[in-house]
One Martini backbone bead per residue (centre of mass of N, CA, C, O) as a GRO file, in nm:
protein
  368
    1UNK     BB    1   7.100  17.885   6.520
    2UNK     BB    2   7.018  17.598   6.643
    3UNK     BB    3   6.903  17.283   6.571
    4UNK     BB    4   6.627  17.121   6.702
    5UNK     BB    5   6.674  16.767   6.765
    6UNK     BB    6   6.493  16.453   6.738
    7UNK     BB    7   6.556  16.125   6.834
    8UNK     BB    8   6.375  15.815   6.750
    9UNK     BB    9   6.312  15.505   6.938
   10UNK     BB   10   6.224  15.234   7.092
   11UNK     BB   11   6.519  15.100   7.141
   12UNK     BB   12   6.869  15.006   7.235
   13UNK     BB   13   6.928  14.769   7.077
   14UNK     BB   14   7.141  14.521   6.929
   15UNK     BB   15   7.145  14.696   6.632
   16UNK     BB   16   7.184  14.860   6.340
   17UNK     BB   17   7.002  15.112   6.390
   18UNK     BB   18   7.106  15.166   6.679
   19UNK     BB   19   7.404  15.200   6.609
   20UNK     BB   20   7.366  15.439   6.421
   21UNK     BB   21   7.238  15.634   6.626
   22UNK     BB   22   7.479  15.653   6.816
   23UNK     BB   23   7.662  15.783   6.588
   24UNK     BB   24   7.490  16.025   6.521
   25UNK     BB   25   7.509  16.153   6.809
   26UNK     BB   26   7.826  16.162   6.815
   27UNK     BB   27   7.870  16.326   6.511
   28UNK     BB   28   7.704  16.554   6.528
   29UNK     BB   29   7.686  16.883   6.498
   30UNK     BB   30   7.729  17.109   6.765
   31UNK     BB   31   7.700  17.385   6.600
   32UNK     BB   32   7.409  17.308   6.446
   33UNK     BB   33   7.310  17.103   6.681
   34UNK     BB   34   7.040  17.008   6.911
   35UNK     BB   35   7.045  16.702   7.064
   36UNK     BB   36   6.803  16.435   7.102
   37UNK     BB   37   6.654  16.155   7.295
   38UNK     BB   38   6.406  15.894   7.221
   39UNK     BB   39   6.233  15.641   7.409
   40UNK     BB   40   5.962  15.406   7.443
   41UNK     BB   41   6.111  15.162   7.584
   42UNK     BB   42   6.241  14.954   7.780
   43UNK     BB   43   6.529  14.825   7.848
   44UNK     BB   44   6.741  14.570   7.774
   45UNK     BB   45   7.007  14.377   7.806
   46UNK     BB   46   7.059  14.435   7.492
   47UNK     BB   47   7.230  14.737   7.507
   48UNK     BB   48   7.351  15.076   7.388
   49UNK     BB   49   7.336  15.290   7.616
   50UNK     BB   50   7.646  15.286   7.717
   51UNK     BB   51   7.743  15.437   7.429
   52UNK     BB   52   7.652  15.702   7.506
   53UNK     BB   53   7.732  16.072   7.485
   54UNK     BB   54   7.480  16.185   7.579
   55UNK     BB   55   7.330  16.375   7.780
   56UNK     BB   56   7.099  16.300   8.017
   57UNK     BB   57   6.910  16.562   7.971
   58UNK     BB   58   6.877  16.452   7.646
   59UNK     BB   59   6.700  16.217   7.767
   60UNK     BB   60   6.395  16.034   7.678
   61UNK     BB   61   6.161  15.826   7.858
   62UNK     BB   62   5.913  15.586   7.752
   63UNK     BB   63   5.663  15.359   7.901
   64UNK     BB   64   5.547  15.169   7.689
   65UNK     BB   65   5.315  14.888   7.685
   66UNK     BB   66   5.154  14.983   7.426
   67UNK     BB   67   5.026  15.127   7.156
   68UNK     BB   68   4.745  15.223   7.336
   69UNK     BB   69   4.895  15.417   7.547
   70UNK     BB   70   4.743  15.697   7.649
   71UNK     BB   71   4.929  15.814   7.864
   72UNK     BB   72   5.188  15.813   7.688
   73UNK     BB   73   5.077  15.981   7.457
   74UNK     BB   74   5.021  16.240   7.618
   75UNK     BB   75   5.317  16.284   7.714
   76UNK     BB   76   5.441  16.301   7.433
   77UNK     BB   77   5.282  16.542   7.317
   78UNK     BB   78   5.362  16.740   7.540
   79UNK     BB   79   5.667  16.727   7.497
   80UNK     BB   80   5.670  16.827   7.199
   81UNK     BB   81   5.533  17.101   7.255
   82UNK     BB   82   5.733  17.215   7.474
   83UNK     BB   83   6.016  17.176   7.305
   84UNK     BB   84   6.017  17.269   7.011
   85UNK     BB   85   6.097  17.118   6.758
   86UNK     BB   86   6.226  17.126   6.433
   87UNK     BB   87   6.313  16.810   6.437
   88UNK     BB   88   6.207  16.474   6.358
   89UNK     BB   89   6.368  16.147   6.405
   90UNK     BB   90   6.289  15.822   6.282
   91UNK     BB   91   6.313  15.465   6.388
   92UNK     BB   92   6.139  15.230   6.312
   93UNK     BB   93   5.820  15.133   6.353
   94UNK     BB   94   5.731  15.248   6.629
   95UNK     BB   95   5.843  15.539   6.586
   96UNK     BB   96   5.716  15.587   6.306
   97UNK     BB   97   5.436  15.586   6.436
   98UNK     BB   98   5.418  15.731   6.715
   99UNK     BB   99   5.605  15.988   6.673
  100UNK     BB  100   5.487  16.094   6.414
  101UNK     BB  101   5.200  16.134   6.516
  102UNK     BB  102   5.275  16.322   6.755
  103UNK     BB  103   5.420  16.540   6.581
  104UNK     BB  104   5.172  16.624   6.425
  105UNK     BB  105   4.996  16.706   6.673
  106UNK     BB  106   5.239  16.914   6.774
  107UNK     BB  107   5.363  17.073   6.518
  108UNK     BB  108   5.606  16.979   6.376
  109UNK     BB  109   5.776  17.102   6.104
  110UNK     BB  110   5.979  16.835   6.084
  111UNK     BB  111   5.975  16.505   5.932
  112UNK     BB  112   6.178  16.210   5.979
  113UNK     BB  113   6.263  15.889   5.827
  114UNK     BB  114   6.347  15.533   5.865
  115UNK     BB  115   6.424  15.268   5.626
  116UNK     BB  116   6.616  14.966   5.679
  117UNK     BB  117   6.405  14.758   5.544
  118UNK     BB  118   6.252  14.483   5.437
  119UNK     BB  119   5.870  14.439   5.449
  120UNK     BB  120   5.676  14.181   5.333
  121UNK     BB  121   5.503  14.132   5.631
  122UNK     BB  122   5.319  14.354   5.635
  123UNK     BB  123   5.044  14.479   5.741
  124UNK     BB  124   4.777  14.649   5.634
  125UNK     BB  125   4.768  14.863   5.867
  126UNK     BB  126   5.068  14.945   5.841
  127UNK     BB  127   5.060  15.046   5.552
  128UNK     BB  128   4.836  15.254   5.591
  129UNK     BB  129   4.979  15.422   5.809
  130UNK     BB  130   5.237  15.491   5.648
  131UNK     BB  131   5.094  15.640   5.418
  132UNK     BB  132   4.983  15.870   5.590
  133UNK     BB  133   5.252  15.966   5.732
  134UNK     BB  134   5.407  16.035   5.467
  135UNK     BB  135   5.255  16.308   5.409
  136UNK     BB  136   5.420  16.436   5.681
  137UNK     BB  137   5.691  16.355   5.546
  138UNK     BB  138   5.978  16.481   5.409
  139UNK     BB  139   6.176  16.227   5.472
  140UNK     BB  140   6.285  15.899   5.346
  141UNK     BB  141   6.522  15.698   5.459
  142UNK     BB  142   6.752  15.472   5.297
  143UNK     BB  143   6.997  15.206   5.258
  144UNK     BB  144   6.851  15.147   4.972
  145UNK     BB  145   6.714  15.115   4.664
  146UNK     BB  146   6.546  14.862   4.730
  147UNK     BB  147   6.386  14.991   4.964
  148UNK     BB  148   6.263  15.223   4.816
  149UNK     BB  149   6.102  15.062   4.597
  150UNK     BB  150   5.947  14.872   4.783
  151UNK     BB  151   5.806  15.082   4.967
  152UNK     BB  152   5.669  15.250   4.748
  153UNK     BB  153   5.498  15.014   4.638
  154UNK     BB  154   5.362  14.897   4.895
  155UNK     BB  155   5.263  15.213   4.998
  156UNK     BB  156   5.216  15.427   4.781
  157UNK     BB  157   5.485  15.609   4.742
  158UNK     BB  158   5.664  15.849   4.636
  159UNK     BB  159   5.992  15.865   4.530
  160UNK     BB  160   6.044  16.173   4.619
  161UNK     BB  161   6.040  16.101   4.938
  162UNK     BB  162   6.316  15.969   4.890
  163UNK     BB  163   6.647  15.874   5.040
  164UNK     BB  164   6.964  15.756   4.975
  165UNK     BB  165   7.167  15.609   5.256
  166UNK     BB  166   7.438  15.453   5.309
  167UNK     BB  167   7.553  15.237   5.528
  168UNK     BB  168   7.804  15.242   5.744
  169UNK     BB  169   8.064  15.128   5.882
  170UNK     BB  170   8.089  15.040   6.265
  171UNK     BB  171   8.401  14.965   6.325
  172UNK     BB  172   8.629  15.064   6.616
  173UNK     BB  173   8.672  14.836   6.800
  174UNK     BB  174   8.802  14.595   6.980
  175UNK     BB  175   8.824  14.291   7.064
  176UNK     BB  176   8.768  14.104   7.350
  177UNK     BB  177   8.948  13.887   7.206
  178UNK     BB  178   9.193  13.715   7.120
  179UNK     BB  179   9.263  13.471   6.906
  180UNK     BB  180   9.339  13.248   7.105
  181UNK     BB  181   9.086  13.279   7.292
  182UNK     BB  182   8.872  13.246   7.077
  183UNK     BB  183   8.947  12.960   6.984
  184UNK     BB  184   8.924  12.826   7.261
  185UNK     BB  185   8.622  12.883   7.314
  186UNK     BB  186   8.552  12.697   7.027
  187UNK     BB  187   8.753  12.466   6.962
  188UNK     BB  188   8.984  12.590   6.766
  189UNK     BB  189   9.229  12.562   6.570
  190UNK     BB  190   9.499  12.763   6.489
  191UNK     BB  191   9.500  12.660   6.160
  192UNK     BB  192   9.226  12.745   6.092
  193UNK     BB  193   8.949  12.813   5.900
  194UNK     BB  194   8.718  13.099   5.865
  195UNK     BB  195   8.362  13.115   5.831
  196UNK     BB  196   8.136  13.397   5.792
  197UNK     BB  197   7.815  13.496   5.943
  198UNK     BB  198   7.577  13.786   5.987
  199UNK     BB  199   7.245  13.733   6.120
  200UNK     BB  200   6.939  13.671   6.124
  201UNK     BB  201   6.737  13.380   6.205
  202UNK     BB  202   6.605  13.361   5.893
  203UNK     BB  203   6.492  13.249   5.599
  204UNK     BB  204   6.600  13.496   5.405
  205UNK     BB  205   6.921  13.439   5.483
  206UNK     BB  206   7.016  13.132   5.393
  207UNK     BB  207   7.145  12.920   5.600
  208UNK     BB  208   7.076  12.640   5.484
  209UNK     BB  209   7.275  12.670   5.236
  210UNK     BB  210   7.532  12.698   5.398
  211UNK     BB  211   7.520  12.423   5.537
  212UNK     BB  212   7.522  12.258   5.280
  213UNK     BB  213   7.794  12.371   5.183
  214UNK     BB  214   7.964  12.286   5.427
  215UNK     BB  215   7.935  11.982   5.385
  216UNK     BB  216   8.088  11.983   5.113
  217UNK     BB  217   8.353  12.115   5.203
  218UNK     BB  218   8.425  11.899   5.436
  219UNK     BB  219   8.490  11.666   5.232
  220UNK     BB  220   8.768  11.838   5.124
  221UNK     BB  221   8.787  12.053   5.386
  222UNK     BB  222   8.848  12.009   5.726
  223UNK     BB  223   9.008  12.296   5.812
  224UNK     BB  224   8.704  12.418   5.877
  225UNK     BB  225   8.498  12.690   6.008
  226UNK     BB  226   8.159  12.770   6.093
  227UNK     BB  227   8.012  13.099   6.158
  228UNK     BB  228   7.683  13.170   6.301
  229UNK     BB  229   7.567  13.481   6.362
  230UNK     BB  230   7.278  13.491   6.576
  231UNK     BB  231   6.916  13.547   6.593
  232UNK     BB  232   6.610  13.346   6.602
  233UNK     BB  233   6.349  13.132   6.488
  234UNK     BB  234   6.571  12.928   6.332
  235UNK     BB  235   6.767  12.796   6.534
  236UNK     BB  236   6.661  12.501   6.580
  237UNK     BB  237   6.662  12.413   6.282
  238UNK     BB  238   6.968  12.455   6.237
  239UNK     BB  239   7.065  12.261   6.455
  240UNK     BB  240   6.932  12.012   6.332
  241UNK     BB  241   7.078  12.019   6.062
  242UNK     BB  242   7.362  11.991   6.183
  243UNK     BB  243   7.309  11.720   6.326
  244UNK     BB  244   7.237  11.555   6.069
  245UNK     BB  245   7.544  11.610   5.963
  246UNK     BB  246   7.750  11.592   6.200
  247UNK     BB  247   7.855  11.932   6.263
  248UNK     BB  248   7.887  12.061   6.559
  249UNK     BB  249   8.217  12.110   6.546
  250UNK     BB  250   8.202  12.302   6.260
  251UNK     BB  251   7.922  12.443   6.335
  252UNK     BB  252   7.868  12.766   6.472
  253UNK     BB  253   7.626  12.893   6.727
  254UNK     BB  254   7.665  13.174   6.939
  255UNK     BB  255   7.468  13.394   6.882
  256UNK     BB  256   7.505  13.661   7.045
  257UNK     BB  257   7.731  13.893   6.872
  258UNK     BB  258   7.979  14.096   6.816
  259UNK     BB  259   8.139  14.151   6.524
  260UNK     BB  260   8.415  14.255   6.646
  261UNK     BB  261   8.470  13.958   6.795
  262UNK     BB  262   8.505  13.791   6.494
  263UNK     BB  263   8.600  13.922   6.220
  264UNK     BB  264   8.923  13.931   6.259
  265UNK     BB  265   8.917  13.586   6.228
  266UNK     BB  266   8.823  13.586   5.946
  267UNK     BB  267   8.862  13.475   5.602
  268UNK     BB  268   8.547  13.460   5.528
  269UNK     BB  269   8.258  13.610   5.377
  270UNK     BB  270   7.901  13.546   5.406
  271UNK     BB  271   7.602  13.605   5.184
  272UNK     BB  272   7.304  13.386   5.164
  273UNK     BB  273   7.070  13.541   5.071
  274UNK     BB  274   6.747  13.570   4.930
  275UNK     BB  275   6.660  13.838   5.092
  276UNK     BB  276   6.795  14.173   5.039
  277UNK     BB  277   6.952  14.464   5.049
  278UNK     BB  278   7.197  14.532   5.280
  279UNK     BB  279   7.448  14.411   5.461
  280UNK     BB  280   7.624  14.542   5.716
  281UNK     BB  281   7.830  14.316   5.771
  282UNK     BB  282   7.948  14.317   5.487
  283UNK     BB  283   8.071  14.605   5.503
  284UNK     BB  284   8.250  14.536   5.750
  285UNK     BB  285   8.414  14.317   5.608
  286UNK     BB  286   8.535  14.506   5.397
  287UNK     BB  287   8.683  14.694   5.594
  288UNK     BB  288   8.856  14.428   5.696
  289UNK     BB  289   8.947  14.273   5.429
  290UNK     BB  290   8.732  14.074   5.297
  291UNK     BB  291   8.624  13.821   5.132
  292UNK     BB  292   8.336  13.767   4.914
  293UNK     BB  293   8.025  13.578   4.942
  294UNK     BB  294   7.726  13.640   4.742
  295UNK     BB  295   7.423  13.723   4.672
  296UNK     BB  296   7.225  13.825   4.386
  297UNK     BB  297   7.094  14.079   4.575
  298UNK     BB  298   6.987  14.370   4.573
  299UNK     BB  299   7.274  14.577   4.667
  300UNK     BB  300   7.529  14.394   4.651
  301UNK     BB  301   7.654  14.464   4.356
  302UNK     BB  302   7.762  14.746   4.446
  303UNK     BB  303   7.997  14.600   4.639
  304UNK     BB  304   8.008  14.325   4.486
  305UNK     BB  305   8.267  14.223   4.267
  306UNK     BB  306   8.317  14.021   4.025
  307UNK     BB  307   8.654  13.926   4.069
  308UNK     BB  308   8.751  14.155   4.286
  309UNK     BB  309   8.607  14.091   4.603
  310UNK     BB  310   8.445  13.839   4.474
  311UNK     BB  311   8.137  13.645   4.478
  312UNK     BB  312   7.852  13.578   4.275
  313UNK     BB  313   7.534  13.428   4.353
  314UNK     BB  314   7.273  13.241   4.349
  315UNK     BB  315   7.026  13.173   4.530
  316UNK     BB  316   7.025  12.841   4.676
  317UNK     BB  317   7.332  12.764   4.577
  318UNK     BB  318   7.523  12.531   4.732
  319UNK     BB  319   7.724  12.432   4.519
  320UNK     BB  320   7.848  12.709   4.440
  321UNK     BB  321   7.924  12.796   4.722
  322UNK     BB  322   8.124  12.567   4.774
  323UNK     BB  323   8.312  12.626   4.535
  324UNK     BB  324   8.397  12.917   4.630
  325UNK     BB  325   8.512  12.842   4.902
  326UNK     BB  326   8.731  12.648   4.798
  327UNK     BB  327   8.881  12.857   4.628
  328UNK     BB  328   8.961  13.039   4.875
  329UNK     BB  329   9.104  12.821   5.049
  330UNK     BB  330   9.329  12.784   4.800
  331UNK     BB  331   9.360  13.125   4.760
  332UNK     BB  332   9.583  13.337   4.874
  333UNK     BB  333   9.605  13.570   4.656
  334UNK     BB  334   9.302  13.608   4.615
  335UNK     BB  335   9.234  13.690   4.902
  336UNK     BB  336   9.414  13.941   4.906
  337UNK     BB  337   9.291  14.087   4.663
  338UNK     BB  338   8.998  14.099   4.764
  339UNK     BB  339   9.054  14.246   5.033
  340UNK     BB  340   9.174  14.508   4.915
  341UNK     BB  341   8.926  14.579   4.739
  342UNK     BB  342   8.721  14.606   4.963
  343UNK     BB  343   8.852  14.856   5.093
  344UNK     BB  344   8.828  15.042   4.845
  345UNK     BB  345   8.516  15.037   4.804
  346UNK     BB  346   8.441  15.130   5.116
  347UNK     BB  347   8.601  15.394   5.188
  348UNK     BB  348   8.373  15.629   5.133
  349UNK     BB  349   8.191  15.480   5.371
  350UNK     BB  350   8.156  15.698   5.609
  351UNK     BB  351   8.035  15.861   5.880
  352UNK     BB  352   8.122  16.142   5.786
  353UNK     BB  353   7.989  16.137   5.502
  354UNK     BB  354   7.709  16.068   5.598
  355UNK     BB  355   7.665  16.325   5.781
  356UNK     BB  356   7.691  16.538   5.563
  357UNK     BB  357   7.437  16.456   5.406
  358UNK     BB  358   7.235  16.457   5.638
  359UNK     BB  359   7.275  16.751   5.739
  360UNK     BB  360   7.211  16.893   5.474
  361UNK     BB  361   6.915  16.798   5.460
  362UNK     BB  362   6.825  16.929   5.732
  363UNK     BB  363   6.895  17.224   5.668
  364UNK     BB  364   6.704  17.250   5.425
  365UNK     BB  365   6.446  17.202   5.585
  366UNK     BB  366   6.485  17.450   5.790
  367UNK     BB  367   6.482  17.674   5.538
  368UNK     BB  368   6.179  17.628   5.414
   0.00000   0.00000   0.00000
């Protein structure tokens, strides 16, 4: 008999956890699992809902207006009781809170959750709630050892509750524009070098230091363009910093953009984070065979090997970052060597291998 499993998330916004969920639903074994999807909030403009291959009748939407929406809570608990799922799998804070709590009340036999990021700014009530819900959660999957250790310490949860499952690269589609059209869109010369980073525009991602490094690089190597893809609260500050350097034509902030539409045209990928577990975009850059320059933080040294597929630097060191960028801009053979090694290192981390491990863990839960 198939295992009836429900995947739950706040909404299918265009983010890493949401993208992973879409692929989990697409690749999960149809012979072993009967999969359903639950979303808590109405979809927004930037949604991955159109990429779902799951049948419409296996999708359930709840229009929660706020955390204590009692009417929506009652409907959710009733749905979980009536459907009698064997396993409920939740991702991200809203689903981890609301759906886990409802699943406990509904008597779901096995609850599994995902912690995809480091959350140093969690409020006390959120930590307290997570700690209680963890007692009823069979497995908490994390994308990195760093997330496992941080979450266990912050929320005082035993390490044996966690399982590390590295997030696989998930670029399979072709870019929306060919190289010529892409360069024309951003007024970039055909022979220019492109340096790329992709992440939310927040302080811990270290964009300020990349911009400082870019200014130093452009003093010596003018035919290079820096593309910082992402959105977030730091956007206006970063634009002001770029304006102060008078580099608006050399440092481009295109906002929200699918990494598949820009990564194929990048020559170098940068991860300048101050604090991070492991950037998914970095892994996808490795799959595309790009040389990497990254901060020596979190799980990054597991994937970026100094002198093999890139360079590791201490965070906030814009001088060293500029030096390493210049070295790669001048080093054709080194770029090729690093790019090939990136592909080799990331090769085992496929969605197929990921799902084998994930499904095996779920089957063991269901047989206990």
